[in-house]
Structure formats: C-alpha cells, structure tokens
N, C-alpha and C positions, 0 to 999 in steps of 0.2 A: 733206507726206506725214504721215499719221497711222497708227500701228500700234496695234491693239487686240487684247489677248488675250481670246478669247471665253470665256463661261462654260461650265463643264462641266455637262452635264445628266444626269439619270438615264437608265437604259437601257430604260425601259418603252416600249411601242409607242405611237406617236402616234395619237390617236383620229380626227383629221380632216385633210384636205388643208390646211386653214387653219393647221395647225401647221408649215408648211414652214420658216419662219424658225427655229423651235426645232430642227428637224432639222438645218438648215445649221449652226447654232451648236454642235450636238452632234458633227457629223461633222468640222468644221474647227476648229482651235484657234488660228488667227491670221487676222486681217483687216487688210489694208493698204489705206488709202484714198489714192489719187493723184488730184490735181486738175491741170487743164491748166497752172496756174501753176507746178507742179513741173517742167514740161517746157519752158516758154517761154524759159528762159535759154540755150537751145541754138539757135544759128544754123546748124543742120545738119539732116539727115534722120533721124538716129538719136540716141537717148540711152539709156544703161544706168543704171537706178536700182537700187541695192542695197536690196532690200525686207526682207531678214532675214539676220542681225541688223542692227539700225540702226547699230551701230558694231562694228568688229572683224570676226571671222570665226566662223562656226559650226564646231564641231570635227568631226574625222573621226568617222564613226559616226552622224552626223545623217541621219535618213531623212526624205525628203519622200514622203509616202504619196499625196497627191492635191492638185490645184490646181483652182481655178475662178475665173471673173471674173463680175462683175455691173456692167454699164454703168449708172451712176446718171444721168448726163447725157451725151448723145452729144457726142463731140468735134467741134468746128467750127474750120475754118481750114486744114485740109490736105485734099487730094483723097482720100487714103486714110490710115488710121492703124491699125496693128496692134500687138499686144503679144505677146511670147513670154516664157515663164518658164523659167529654167534657171540655169546657172552659167557661169563663163568657160571651162569645158571643153566645154560643149554648151548653146548659148543657148536651145534649145527642149526641153531634157531633160524638163521637167515639163509644158509646154504648148506646142503649136504655135500659130502666129499666131491671135489672137482679134481680131475686128473692133471697134475702139473707136468707130467711127462708127455703130454699131448704135443702134436706138431705145432710149430709156431703159428700164430694168428688163429688159434682155436678159441672160440667164445663158448662160455657156458653161462646161461641165465639161471638164476637160483631155482633149485628145487628145494624149498625150505621145509623145515618142520613147522614153523609158525611165522611166516612173513605175510603181511606186515606184522611187525611186533612193536610194542611200546615198553620202554624201560620203566619198571615200577619203582626203582631206586637208582641212585647214582651208580654208574658202571662204565666199562669200556666195551667197544665193539672189537672183537678179537678174531684173528685168523689163526687157526690151529693147523700147523703143518705136521703131517704124520708120514713117516717113511717105514718101509719094512726092509729087513736084511741089513742094510748099511745105515750107519749113523748119518745125521745131517752134515757132520763135519767132512764127509766124503764128497759132498757136492762140488762140482767143478764148473758148472754153467747153469744158467736158468734165470728167467725173469718173468714176472706176472704183474698185470695191472688188475687191481680189484676196484670195481665201481660200486658205489653205494648211493642210494637216494635217502637222505636223512632230513627229517622235519622236526623242529623243536615245537611241539604242540603247546607248551607253556607260553611261548612267545606269540603264538597265533591266537590264543584264547582271549 
C-alpha cells in the first residue's frame, strides 16, 4: 500500500476537460494505492485495510469530505470483489461498495451513507474489501487508487 499526499493547486478554473487529473488532485488531498498483494495474505472473504492514517489514529474532529476510487487494473481471482470506505463505527460511512472487478480506469465517486462525516473519537479510515466465492488469497492481479479529501477541523478552529 502506498499513501501519497497530493499537490495543492491554485483555484483558477480549468481550461479544458484534459485537465481532469489536475482537478482530481485539487479536490482530493490524499491518494492511497492498494495492490492485490496487499490483500492476498487473507485466506478469507474480507479484509479491512486502515488507509489513513498509516499508523495510529486520526483524532476526533477529522472530517472526511469526499471519497472516490479509480480501478487501475481490474482485480482477478474472485467471483466478485467490492470495497467500502468508512470506519469501525460504519464500514460504508464514506463510500458504499465499489466494484473492484471493473474495467481499468473506471472511476467511482462516493455514494456515501454519511459523507461528509466527522470523527467523534480517535479512529482510522478503513477500506473493507469483500469477495464472494473465492478467498482474497486467490487474487492474482488488481490495483486501485482510493482518493480522500480530509480536513482536520481541530487545526482550523
């Protein structure tokens, strides 16, 4: 798993649709890359991956404004594979299940149960991967980027 803080961009309007990547980098401030090898150590149908922060917990007052996924390489080896984004209080708080077997370059913008959301206690933002039929250890390919916009409200107050 690779976590990348995205560059901040100026707020001028984008001139063409070709500037979509710049828009994504401006709207989201964190990108987490998860490869199938991050999941294959699980001989089960589900795995929860703490995607932010990479260690410890985010503090109370952390707001998750939006989430999105981009399938880089479709996941292979399970009949179905989805990912939900949330926390241990609500696994799909920030995104309901997104299909990880979708064609490469498929985007999904959050259809949340409660986004934006604010952590009321220290916690992690998690990605819950769920397969059917085959265990996650059967995966042989796949990669997804998860984008988040996170704001520490305690710091801005």
